[in-house]
C-alpha positions as CSV (number, residue, x, y, z in Angstrom):
1,M,85.0,10.1,-121.3
2,F,82.0,9.7,-119.1
3,I,80.7,12.5,-116.9
4,K,77.5,12.0,-114.8
5,V,76.0,15.4,-113.6
6,V,73.2,15.4,-111.0
7,R,71.6,18.6,-109.8
8,E,70.5,18.5,-106.2
9,R,68.6,20.7,-103.9
10,G,70.0,24.2,-103.4
11,Q,73.2,25.2,-105.3
12,S,74.8,21.8,-105.0
13,L,76.2,20.1,-108.1
14,V,77.4,16.6,-107.9
15,V,79.7,15.2,-110.7
16,T,81.0,11.6,-110.9
17,I,84.1,11.0,-112.9
18,P,86.9,8.4,-113.4
19,I,89.8,9.0,-111.2
20,E,92.2,9.1,-114.1
21,L,90.2,12.2,-115.4
22,A,90.1,13.8,-112.0
23,N,93.8,13.6,-111.8
24,H,93.9,16.0,-114.8
25,L,91.5,18.4,-113.2
26,K,92.8,21.5,-111.2
27,I,90.6,21.9,-108.1
28,V,89.9,25.5,-107.2
29,Q,89.6,26.1,-103.5
30,E,87.1,28.9,-103.9
31,Q,84.6,26.5,-105.5
32,K,84.3,24.8,-102.1
33,V,84.8,21.4,-103.8
34,K,84.4,18.3,-101.8
35,L,85.9,15.0,-103.2
36,Y,84.7,11.7,-102.2
37,Q,86.3,8.4,-103.4
38,I,83.4,6.0,-104.1
39,S,85.5,3.2,-105.5
40,N,89.1,2.6,-106.7
41,E,88.3,4.1,-110.1
42,W,85.6,6.7,-109.3
43,L,85.4,10.1,-107.5
44,M,82.4,12.1,-106.6
45,M,82.9,15.8,-106.7
46,N,80.4,18.0,-104.7
47,L,80.5,21.6,-106.0
48,F,78.6,24.4,-104.0
49,F,78.1,27.6,-105.9
50,A,77.4,30.9,-104.0
51,E,74.8,33.0,-105.7
């Protein structure tokens, strides 16, 4: 299992994961998750956390 985490400016967290793994994740609406498909096998999740 490969997960790449990149901390961006502000409270943004970007996680790149295989789609087969993402299919098992429960996306919580309150986390303001944005999903981007970057290939047939990979998704990019952009998570914004309110502090």
